[in-house]
Each structure stands twice: as structure tokens, then as C-alpha cells.
VOLUM-47320 format. One line per field, with one value per residue: residue in three letters; residue number from 1; x, y, z of N, C-alpha, C in turn. Coordinates in pm, 1 decimal. Layout:
% residues N
type (ALA:...)
seq (NUM:...)
neast (X:...)
nnorth (Y:...)
nup (Z:...)
caeast (X:...)
canorth (Y:...)
caup (Z:...)
ceast (X:...)
cnorth (Y:...)
cup (Z:...)
//
This chain:
% residues 215
type (UNK:UNK:UNK:UNK:UNK:UNK:UNK:UNK:UNK:UNK:UNK:UNK:UNK:UNK:UNK:UNK:UNK:UNK:UNK:UNK:UNK:UNK:UNK:UNK:UNK:UNK:UNK:UNK:UNK:UNK:UNK:UNK:UNK:UNK:UNK:UNK:UNK:UNK:UNK:UNK:UNK:UNK:UNK:UNK:UNK:UNK:UNK:UNK:UNK:UNK:UNK:UNK:UNK:UNK:UNK:UNK:UNK:UNK:UNK:UNK:UNK:UNK:UNK:UNK:UNK:UNK:UNK:UNK:UNK:UNK:UNK:UNK:UNK:UNK:UNK:UNK:UNK:UNK:UNK:UNK:UNK:UNK:UNK:UNK:UNK:UNK:UNK:UNK:UNK:UNK:UNK:UNK:UNK:UNK:UNK:UNK:UNK:UNK:UNK:UNK:UNK:UNK:UNK:UNK:UNK:UNK:UNK:UNK:UNK:UNK:UNK:UNK:UNK:UNK:UNK:UNK:UNK:UNK:UNK:UNK:UNK:UNK:UNK:UNK:UNK:UNK:UNK:UNK:UNK:UNK:UNK:UNK:UNK:UNK:UNK:UNK:UNK:UNK:UNK:UNK:UNK:UNK:UNK:UNK:UNK:UNK:UNK:UNK:UNK:UNK:UNK:UNK:UNK:UNK:UNK:UNK:UNK:UNK:UNK:UNK:UNK:UNK:UNK:UNK:UNK:UNK:UNK:UNK:UNK:UNK:UNK:UNK:UNK:UNK:UNK:UNK:UNK:UNK:UNK:UNK:UNK:UNK:UNK:UNK:UNK:UNK:UNK:UNK:UNK:UNK:UNK:UNK:UNK:UNK:UNK:UNK:UNK:UNK:UNK:UNK:UNK:UNK:UNK:UNK:UNK:UNK:UNK:UNK:UNK:UNK:UNK:UNK:UNK:UNK:UNK)
seq (1:2:3:4:5:6:7:8:9:10:11:12:13:14:15:16:17:18:19:20:21:22:23:24:25:26:27:28:29:30:31:32:33:34:35:36:37:38:39:40:41:42:43:44:45:46:47:48:49:50:51:52:53:54:55:56:57:58:59:60:61:62:63:64:65:66:67:68:69:70:71:72:73:74:75:76:77:78:79:80:81:82:83:84:85:86:87:88:89:90:91:92:93:94:95:96:97:98:99:100:101:102:103:104:105:106:107:108:109:110:111:112:113:114:115:116:117:118:119:120:121:122:123:124:125:126:127:128:129:130:131:132:133:134:135:136:137:138:139:140:141:142:143:144:145:146:147:148:149:150:151:152:153:154:155:156:157:158:159:160:161:162:163:164:165:166:167:168:169:170:171:172:173:174:175:176:177:178:179:180:181:182:183:184:185:186:187:188:189:190:191:192:193:194:195:196:197:198:199:200:201:202:203:204:205:206:207:208:209:210:211:212:213:214:215)
neast (-677.7:-682.0:-897.5:-1012.4:-865.4:-654.7:-499.0:-237.1:-208.1:10.2:253.6:204.6:-69.7:-67.2:129.8:326.7:480.9:738.5:685.4:648.3:898.0:1060.9:912.1:933.2:1175.4:1118.1:856.3:947.5:1191.7:984.0:827.3:1060.2:1216.7:1472.0:1633.2:1744.5:1938.5:1861.7:1586.5:1425.1:1397.1:1413.5:1088.0:1003.1:808.4:594.3:235.7:35.5:-74.8:97.2:357.0:261.8:195.0:500.9:585.3:457.8:558.5:876.9:989.4:810.8:554.8:332.4:35.7:-65.7:-293.3:-356.4:-54.1:-157.8:-321.2:-271.0:-57.3:-215.5:-271.0:-85.1:-51.6:-259.5:-288.0:-108.2:-248.2:-496.7:-499.9:-266.3:-154.5:-77.3:-172.8:-8.6:192.2:-32.8:-204.7:-458.8:-587.6:-505.5:-705.6:-930.9:-888.3:-845.7:-1167.8:-1267.0:-1292.7:-1383.0:-1304.7:-1332.8:-1242.0:-1084.9:-870.1:-659.2:-499.6:-241.5:-253.5:-491.8:-793.8:-933.3:-760.9:-680.3:-977.0:-1047.5:-834.7:-851.9:-1090.8:-1090.4:-806.4:-992.8:-1053.5:-1082.9:-1407.4:-1343.5:-1275.5:-1419.7:-1416.3:-1239.6:-972.4:-832.4:-477.0:-530.4:-761.0:-772.6:-562.8:-383.6:-1.2:154.5:324.3:216.8:-38.0:-305.7:-454.1:-438.8:-617.0:-908.6:-957.8:-1005.3:-1159.2:-1407.7:-1442.5:-1559.4:-1378.7:-1163.9:-799.9:-713.9:-755.8:-697.3:-518.0:-229.8:-162.6:189.7:418.0:627.8:882.3:877.3:584.4:478.9:614.0:503.0:197.8:238.9:353.0:89.2:-56.2:-109.0:-139.0:90.6:162.0:426.7:527.7:768.0:880.8:1072.8:1154.5:1188.8:1408.9:1643.4:1552.3:1485.9:1607.1:1553.5:1280.6:1208.2:1274.4:1078.8:777.8:507.2:447.5:685.5:689.6:821.8:632.3:314.4:185.4:265.1:171.9:-36.8:-371.2:-280.9:-92.1:-168.7:-267.6)
nnorth (2063.6:1842.5:1562.1:1313.9:1046.8:829.8:642.7:426.3:221.6:13.6:198.2:451.4:520.2:351.2:326.8:19.1:-72.4:-171.0:-393.1:-566.4:-585.4:-780.0:-970.3:-1204.4:-1331.3:-1404.7:-1510.4:-1812.8:-1881.2:-1919.2:-2150.8:-2319.4:-2398.2:-2405.5:-2116.9:-1894.7:-1577.7:-1354.9:-1387.9:-1183.8:-1026.4:-1030.1:-1070.3:-888.9:-684.4:-823.5:-923.0:-1053.2:-1325.3:-1392.1:-1368.1:-1640.5:-1826.1:-1862.5:-1929.8:-2155.6:-2288.7:-2285.2:-2387.2:-2572.9:-2564.4:-2631.6:-2584.3:-2264.3:-2135.4:-2276.6:-2134.8:-1881.3:-1816.1:-1932.6:-1704.1:-1503.4:-1552.7:-1493.8:-1198.9:-1073.0:-1010.1:-813.3:-589.6:-530.0:-527.4:-292.5:-130.3:215.1:526.4:675.1:958.9:1295.6:1176.9:1199.9:1450.5:1542.7:1361.6:1489.3:1739.3:1661.4:1562.4:1792.9:1990.9:1870.8:1594.3:1292.1:967.8:681.0:278.0:191.2:-122.4:-337.9:-544.3:-758.8:-686.8:-782.2:-796.9:-491.5:-327.1:-318.3:-261.7:-4.7:102.4:114.0:315.4:524.0:553.1:481.9:562.0:758.1:703.3:576.3:353.8:13.5:-135.6:-430.8:-568.8:-916.4:-870.5:-807.1:-938.3:-875.0:-683.5:-406.8:-387.2:-336.2:-98.2:-170.3:-247.8:34.7:178.0:87.7:158.3:385.5:384.4:287.9:588.4:660.1:851.1:1089.4:1034.6:1290.4:1445.3:1255.9:1214.7:978.3:851.6:695.0:512.3:337.6:260.3:157.5:71.6:374.0:468.9:251.0:364.2:693.3:596.4:538.2:766.2:883.8:1176.3:1167.7:1182.5:1139.2:943.8:983.2:706.3:513.3:214.4:296.3:414.5:500.9:480.4:783.2:1009.7:927.1:874.8:1157.3:1267.5:1155.3:1193.2:1376.8:1550.7:1516.1:1435.1:1411.3:1397.0:1430.5:1615.9:1868.4:1921.3:2074.9:2235.9:2306.0:2217.9:2030.4:2159.3)
nup (-1076.7:-762.9:-808.4:-741.0:-521.9:-482.1:-261.9:-72.5:153.6:302.6:495.8:378.5:487.4:644.6:915.0:835.3:735.7:887.8:984.2:758.4:628.3:738.5:666.1:514.7:661.8:944.1:893.6:740.5:928.7:1152.9:1062.5:1052.0:813.7:558.5:420.5:115.9:213.8:138.0:92.5:188.5:89.8:-201.1:-217.9:-123.7:-290.0:-378.9:-338.5:-64.6:-126.9:-347.5:-251.5:-37.1:-274.0:-387.4:-175.0:-178.6:-397.2:-382.0:-116.0:-12.1:206.3:187.2:41.9:-197.5:-94.2:206.3:236.7:244.1:403.5:666.2:693.0:687.8:941.5:1114.5:1070.2:1117.2:1457.6:1471.2:1251.1:1431.0:1666.0:1657.2:1485.3:1373.2:1261.1:974.9:1069.1:1024.9:881.7:873.6:942.9:632.6:505.7:619.6:539.1:257.8:196.4:309.0:44.6:-92.5:-232.4:-401.8:-217.7:-251.2:-192.5:-273.9:-241.6:-196.0:51.6:166.2:231.2:420.4:612.3:636.8:661.2:906.7:1067.2:947.0:1030.4:1248.4:1328.4:1241.2:1028.9:786.1:718.1:511.4:268.7:1.5:-124.7:-118.3:-274.4:-364.7:-487.5:-482.7:-599.6:-861.3:-948.9:-1038.9:-906.7:-755.5:-1017.2:-1164.4:-1327.1:-1275.1:-1039.0:-918.6:-1146.7:-1187.5:-903.7:-980.5:-1196.3:-997.9:-875.7:-1030.0:-1205.2:-1415.1:-1577.6:-1548.0:-1332.7:-1037.7:-833.1:-725.2:-376.7:-217.8:-119.9:-193.6:-435.9:-658.9:-700.5:-757.3:-966.9:-1165.6:-1123.7:-1267.2:-1460.4:-1627.6:-1604.5:-1386.3:-1146.7:-846.2:-514.4:-328.7:-19.0:290.3:352.6:596.5:478.5:198.2:131.1:51.7:-147.1:-186.0:-323.3:-625.8:-580.0:-481.9:-746.0:-938.7:-883.7:-867.1:-652.7:-372.7:50.9:348.8:568.9:565.7:675.9:640.9:432.0:215.5:40.4:-199.4:-282.0:-475.3:-721.3)
caeast (-699.4:-701.1:-1059.9:-1011.1:-754.7:-635.0:-453.5:-178.3:-188.4:92.0:346.8:152.1:-165.1:-79.7:278.3:333.8:599.7:862.5:633.0:615.5:1048.0:1146.6:829.3:991.5:1262.4:1029.6:784.7:1001.2:1231.8:919.2:856.2:1181.8:1269.8:1605.1:1575.9:1835.3:1959.8:1766.0:1421.4:1324.2:1475.8:1277.6:926.9:952.6:737.4:499.5:161.0:33.6:-71.9:213.9:403.7:244.9:272.7:666.0:661.0:416.1:658.6:986.1:1005.8:751.3:501.3:153.4:-33.2:-53.5:-403.8:-306.7:-13.0:-206.1:-461.5:-181.7:26.1:-282.2:-348.2:30.0:-9.6:-395.6:-311.5:-130.6:-415.5:-598.7:-486.5:-97.4:-93.3:-121.1:-194.4:160.6:158.9:-45.3:-277.4:-608.5:-536.6:-496.0:-750.1:-962.6:-841.6:-970.9:-1301.1:-1365.8:-1288.8:-1464.2:-1182.0:-1359.5:-1078.7:-1026.6:-780.7:-544.4:-374.4:-134.2:-255.5:-567.9:-902.7:-981.6:-666.1:-678.4:-1062.5:-1078.9:-783.1:-839.4:-1200.5:-970.9:-833.7:-1047.3:-968.1:-1166.7:-1532.9:-1334.9:-1305.1:-1535.3:-1440.1:-1157.7:-985.6:-677.2:-443.2:-634.5:-939.1:-779.7:-532.7:-209.8:55.5:153.6:404.2:102.2:-163.5:-433.7:-579.0:-501.6:-720.2:-980.5:-1034.7:-1070.5:-1288.7:-1521.3:-1443.1:-1594.0:-1311.2:-1054.8:-706.1:-667.5:-717.1:-625.6:-361.5:-204.6:-93.8:266.5:525.1:642.7:929.5:796.0:429.8:511.1:680.8:407.7:124.6:312.6:362.1:13.0:-50.5:-142.8:-22.0:132.6:237.8:502.0:517.7:835.9:910.2:1242.3:1185.6:1219.3:1492.7:1761.6:1514.0:1403.6:1633.7:1461.4:1151.3:1217.6:1264.6:978.7:661.7:486.1:449.1:678.7:689.9:855.1:527.6:193.1:151.0:313.9:31.9:-223.7:-459.3:-270.4:-6.9:-209.9:-244.6)
canorth (2083.8:1709.2:1567.3:1204.4:1045.1:716.8:572.5:294.8:151.8:16.7:244.1:567.4:598.8:330.8:242.6:-127.5:-149.9:-216.2:-534.2:-642.7:-587.0:-873.5:-1127.9:-1362.1:-1401.0:-1414.0:-1642.1:-1927.8:-1900.7:-2006.2:-2262.9:-2399.8:-2431.6:-2301.9:-2075.9:-1826.6:-1499.8:-1204.4:-1356.4:-1021.0:-889.6:-1129.5:-1089.2:-757.0:-667.4:-943.3:-949.5:-1167.1:-1361.0:-1429.9:-1473.3:-1787.1:-1894.2:-1796.2:-2021.2:-2319.9:-2377.7:-2324.0:-2439.9:-2701.3:-2511.9:-2706.8:-2520.4:-2119.7:-2162.2:-2267.1:-2049.6:-1769.2:-1847.3:-1870.1:-1586.5:-1387.3:-1504.1:-1434.4:-1033.9:-1014.0:-981.6:-680.6:-479.8:-544.8:-429.7:-269.7:-20.6:353.5:596.8:768.1:1145.8:1398.6:1121.3:1207.5:1586.0:1566.1:1300.4:1577.1:1868.8:1680.6:1564.8:1911.1:2006.1:1767.8:1509.5:1155.4:868.7:503.2:247.7:9.7:-202.0:-483.1:-612.3:-794.6:-613.0:-864.4:-665.1:-369.7:-266.1:-307.3:-116.2:174.0:117.4:86.9:420.5:619.5:638.4:432.4:643.7:860.6:614.7:474.0:141.2:-39.7:-243.8:-471.1:-634.6:-983.6:-833.3:-720.7:-1028.3:-856.3:-687.7:-298.4:-371.6:-285.2:-1.7:-221.5:-203.9:184.4:158.6:-50.8:315.3:533.3:338.9:284.1:626.4:749.5:948.8:1026.4:1096.2:1471.2:1490.2:1217.6:1129.9:852.5:832.8:595.4:516.2:272.5:301.6:41.3:166.8:502.1:443.1:177.4:493.8:758.0:545.2:465.0:847.9:929.2:1237.1:1148.1:1194.6:1006.5:986.7:882.7:593.6:404.8:77.3:276.8:604.6:443.6:563.2:902.7:1163.8:960.9:910.7:1322.3:1314.1:1108.8:1225.4:1541.0:1591.1:1475.2:1517.0:1407.5:1458.9:1513.4:1784.4:2000.5:1936.2:2217.3:2144.3:2410.1:2144.7:1927.7:2235.5)
caup (-929.7:-747.9:-792.7:-710.9:-494.0:-422.3:-123.4:-103.8:301.8:447.8:436.7:349.9:521.7:812.0:939.7:891.2:629.8:930.3:978.7:642.4:593.1:714.6:678.8:507.3:728.7:990.8:898.4:686.3:1089.7:1262.6:1009.2:1100.1:627.8:509.5:293.3:118.0:257.5:3.0:82.0:234.3:-64.6:-319.0:-228.7:-131.9:-347.3:-371.6:-228.1:-6.1:-276.3:-433.6:-123.3:-64.7:-444.8:-412.0:-25.0:-145.8:-494.3:-348.4:92.0:37.2:318.7:153.5:-92.0:-169.3:-47.1:309.8:317.6:267.2:535.6:791.1:684.5:705.5:1049.9:1214.9:1027.3:1201.5:1543.2:1401.8:1190.7:1464.0:1737.6:1697.2:1318.7:1393.3:1071.7:1011.7:1080.5:973.5:806.2:906.6:889.2:517.0:408.6:620.3:433.6:102.8:197.2:227.2:-75.7:-222.4:-339.9:-351.3:-191.4:-183.7:-87.6:-353.1:-155.1:-205.2:148.9:168.9:252.6:555.2:739.3:639.3:646.2:1005.0:1076.0:897.9:1115.3:1408.4:1337.6:1266.4:803.2:673.4:702.6:424.0:166.6:-79.1:-127.4:-115.5:-376.7:-322.9:-581.3:-515.1:-658.6:-1049.0:-999.6:-1038.8:-803.5:-795.5:-1134.3:-1337.1:-1277.8:-1248.5:-912.6:-990.2:-1260.4:-1045.3:-805.9:-1078.6:-1255.6:-893.5:-860.1:-1197.6:-1237.1:-1478.3:-1490.4:-1574.6:-1155.7:-1039.7:-764.5:-636.0:-251.5:-221.8:-25.1:-263.8:-588.7:-813.4:-739.1:-782.6:-1146.9:-1230.0:-1138.5:-1294.9:-1572.0:-1633.8:-1662.0:-1273.8:-1069.0:-798.1:-415.5:-252.3:113.2:274.5:460.0:638.0:437.9:113.8:252.8:-23.0:-284.8:-138.1:-384.8:-706.9:-551.1:-556.7:-973.9:-1039.9:-858.1:-829.5:-499.9:-231.4:109.1:481.7:602.8:532.6:756.2:582.4:265.5:219.5:-117.1:-286.1:-354.6:-604.3:-818.4)
ceast (-717.9:-862.0:-1049.4:-819.0:-699.2:-507.1:-383.6:-237.5:-52.3:190.5:304.5:8.1:-119.8:98.6:292.7:461.4:722.9:809.9:650.2:771.9:1087.1:1024.1:802.9:1083.9:1179.6:959.7:831.4:1071.8:1143.6:873.8:926.3:1212.4:1438.3:1552.5:1680.9:1802.0:1922.0:1669.7:1359.5:1286.1:1353.9:1173.3:877.2:861.3:579.5:358.0:148.5:47.8:-16.7:306.5:383.5:280.1:385.0:689.2:635.0:551.4:762.2:1009.0:892.2:636.4:373.6:118.8:-65.0:-184.8:-373.2:-165.1:-79.1:-268.2:-404.4:-107.4:-75.5:-374.1:-214.9:-8.0:-170.4:-424.2:-261.0:-133.8:-439.7:-623.0:-364.3:-98.1:-153.5:-73.8:-15.4:100.9:81.9:-183.8:-456.9:-684.3:-556.6:-598.7:-876.3:-957.9:-846.9:-1078.0:-1346.5:-1341.5:-1328.3:-1369.9:-1309.8:-1249.2:-1135.4:-886.8:-808.1:-462.1:-250.5:-249.7:-399.3:-709.9:-1001.5:-882.4:-664.8:-817.5:-1071.4:-936.4:-796.8:-1004.4:-1207.3:-928.8:-848.4:-1102.1:-1046.7:-1317.0:-1481.0:-1306.9:-1437.9:-1583.9:-1270.7:-1128.5:-824.2:-658.9:-480.1:-715.1:-883.3:-669.1:-376.7:-123.3:54.4:232.4:319.9:33.1:-351.5:-520.7:-596.8:-645.6:-863.1:-1031.6:-1042.6:-1161.9:-1406.8:-1558.7:-1546.0:-1511.3:-1199.7:-927.3:-630.9:-702.3:-751.9:-493.4:-365.5:-96.8:-22.4:357.5:625.8:727.5:862.2:628.1:402.0:537.1:552.2:272.0:151.1:356.9:215.7:-86.4:-202.7:-63.5:-11.3:234.4:310.6:554.1:659.6:828.3:1022.7:1259.4:1170.8:1356.2:1623.4:1709.9:1508.8:1446.3:1524.8:1345.0:1105.7:1150.5:1134.0:840.1:692.3:536.3:584.1:658.9:709.6:752.3:341.6:99.8:200.2:226.2:-56.7:-254.3:-389.3:-137.1:-38.7:-252.6:-213.4)
cnorth (1864.9:1707.5:1435.7:1146.8:947.4:619.2:420.1:342.3:109.5:84.7:446.0:623.4:475.8:308.8:130.5:-138.3:-250.2:-349.7:-591.5:-682.2:-686.8:-1045.5:-1251.3:-1411.3:-1449.5:-1531.0:-1784.8:-1964.1:-1932.5:-2129.9:-2380.0:-2490.3:-2305.8:-2202.8:-1920.8:-1685.4:-1375.6:-1275.4:-1262.8:-985.4:-921.4:-1065.1:-981.5:-676.4:-702.5:-903.6:-1004.7:-1283.0:-1473.9:-1469.8:-1614.9:-1892.1:-1929.6:-1937.4:-2141.8:-2376.6:-2462.1:-2338.3:-2526.4:-2670.0:-2582.9:-2583.1:-2347.6:-2122.3:-2119.8:-2148.2:-1894.6:-1745.5:-1837.5:-1723.7:-1476.6:-1353.1:-1443.2:-1265.4:-1047.3:-967.2:-830.1:-534.5:-463.2:-491.7:-320.6:-112.6:77.9:424.9:669.5:882.7:1226.5:1296.5:1201.5:1408.9:1650.9:1470.5:1481.8:1704.6:1809.2:1672.2:1745.6:1981.4:1948.5:1661.8:1396.8:1023.3:744.1:450.5:171.6:18.0:-344.2:-639.5:-660.8:-709.0:-645.2:-789.7:-559.3:-287.2:-239.3:-279.9:-31.0:190.5:174.9:235.9:483.4:673.5:631.9:524.1:789.7:842.5:552.8:371.7:133.1:-147.6:-263.2:-557.8:-755.2:-956.0:-865.5:-826.3:-1018.4:-741.1:-512.0:-230.9:-313.4:-200.2:-86.9:-180.6:-35.7:244.5:168.7:91.4:333.6:503.8:364.0:406.6:739.2:855.7:902.9:1096.6:1229.8:1434.3:1389.1:1170.3:1020.7:867.3:772.8:625.5:446.7:330.6:221.4:88.4:265.6:510.5:385.5:357.4:588.0:715.6:548.6:634.7:968.0:1038.5:1151.4:1224.4:1121.4:1051.2:874.3:783.9:519.2:316.9:179.5:465.3:544.7:503.7:614.7:1002.3:1035.3:977.4:1064.7:1402.7:1303.2:1151.1:1403.7:1641.2:1488.7:1557.9:1432.2:1348.5:1497.4:1550.3:1837.2:1983.9:2043.8:2171.8:2276.8:2360.6:2012.4:1967.9:2149.1)
cup (-887.2:-740.1:-700.6:-646.4:-462.6:-362.1:-109.8:68.6:357.3:364.0:379.6:441.0:712.4:844.1:1013.8:854.9:723.5:924.1:883.7:523.6:536.9:737.7:662.1:617.7:881.7:1042.8:824.1:879.9:1120.0:1164.8:1027.9:945.5:665.3:398.7:259.3:195.4:214.3:-9.9:91.9:138.3:-231.8:-308.0:-178.3:-158.9:-374.2:-273.2:-130.7:-105.8:-325.7:-338.0:-119.4:-168.3:-406.3:-320.2:-70.8:-346.5:-449.5:-212.3:122.5:155.0:316.0:76.3:-74.5:-90.4:206.1:359.8:373.9:420.8:653.0:800.8:721.1:880.5:1136.9:1171.9:1129.8:1346.3:1522.4:1373.9:1252.7:1543.9:1767.0:1612.9:1411.2:1263.2:1111.5:1024.9:988.1:860.1:857.4:931.8:697.8:447.4:476.5:558.8:249.0:106.8:189.1:83.6:-183.6:-304.5:-261.2:-358.6:-228.1:-199.3:-237.9:-256.8:-238.0:-111.6:168.6:252.5:358.8:649.0:753.9:702.2:805.7:1140.0:1008.5:1017.9:1243.4:1456.2:1329.9:1107.7:786.1:585.5:559.7:252.7:111.9:-91.1:-121.9:-266.1:-382.4:-484.5:-574.3:-599.5:-817.0:-1024.2:-1087.3:-904.1:-907.2:-919.1:-1221.7:-1246.7:-1239.5:-1175.7:-962.8:-1049.9:-1197.7:-959.8:-891.2:-1150.5:-1119.4:-881.5:-949.1:-1257.4:-1349.9:-1533.8:-1451.6:-1401.6:-1089.5:-995.9:-713.2:-493.8:-202.5:-147.2:-104.1:-420.0:-673.4:-801.5:-791.9:-911.2:-1233.8:-1248.9:-1207.7:-1477.5:-1682.7:-1604.3:-1529.2:-1220.7:-947.6:-686.9:-417.2:-82.3:180.3:393.0:452.8:509.5:246.8:131.9:88.7:-182.0:-291.0:-248.5:-555.9:-730.7:-560.0:-658.7:-993.8:-1009.0:-873.9:-740.7:-396.0:-71.8:221.4:563.1:595.2:558.7:720.5:476.4:284.2:-34.8:-209.0:-384.3:-426.7:-732.2:-996.2)
//
């Protein structure tokens, strides 16, 4: 039975992936620099810090620190004022809370963006804390961020579930020994069949889930 739950944010708790999917094109166009047509695919699974480092190394836009801060400015309005939860999120969190499940956030996006968005949408109080890929120094191609969340919860892998939308993160969590619930997101539509096979539970909406799905 599920005892601890570790949630991704973008595309899982929040309906925010559409903003990120064209981020490279939109940002570099705004800066007036030439870039390859597949830039969004190149940075698709990068954290914001990794994106800033890549832009610094390849496009001469300044240091990674400068680009990172500028990118955070660009995204701040979206998270602070616009982004909304995905369907069924509050109901799922309430169900897990009532069943004594301890919860944590593990995200590639900075907590300075995530925390206000979760607070504004009424989700923050369900979680004991937030750990980011920047905190652990690696993206979700490695399990460090999930393991850090599990350690903070004091749990073990037997009753630990990761909630994700992205294929690469689902693969990482499964390889590390977590149970995984994958939620549909339009940006991962091409990977749906593979996700369904790989994860323990797959859903189009969190509204369809009951606690019995995590036995």
C-alpha cells in the first residue's frame, strides 16, 4: 500500500507544460539570436539551470547565472498569476492525505516559481517540502531528486510512489525501484503507449483514481 508520494509539478500537478514546450524558441527569438530549428527538442528535458548553461555556451547571451535569472523573470508571471492545477489534482491529494500518505514535491523547476504557484492554487499545504533538481545537482535523467524527497519523508521504496508525466522521468523512477503513476499530458502524447506499459498505474485524469489503485 502507498505510504509516501513524490509529485512532479509541471505536467503533473500543474497544467504548465505548454509554456515550457516552446520555451527555447520563444526565449531565443526574444533575444534576437539565431538558433537551430530543433532547439526545443534539444532542451526538452533540461532543468532551467541546464538550459541557461546551454544557452550561455552556445549563443553568447551572457553567463549562465545571468540567463537563468532572466529566464526566471520571464516565467515568473506565468507561475505567479496564470497556471492552474490539472484536473482531479486536489481530489487526489485530499484522498491521499486522508489515508495517511506523506507527500513531497520533486521538480526540475525552481522552488521560487513552484512554491507561489502551489500556494496560490491551494496545493502547497498537502506537501511536507519541495526538492529541486538544482538542489541535488542533476536532472531527472538520474534519480537523485526522487531519492532526496524519499529521504526527507523518511520512507522506503516499498511503499513509495512517484507521480510523473514525462517519459524520461518515469524511466528513471522505475529504474530506481519506485512505483510510478503516470498522468497523461499532451506534450507526451507520442509516448503514451510506452508509458502505459512502463508505469504501474496510468491515467488520463487523476479524477479516475482511488486509493485501491496503489495497493
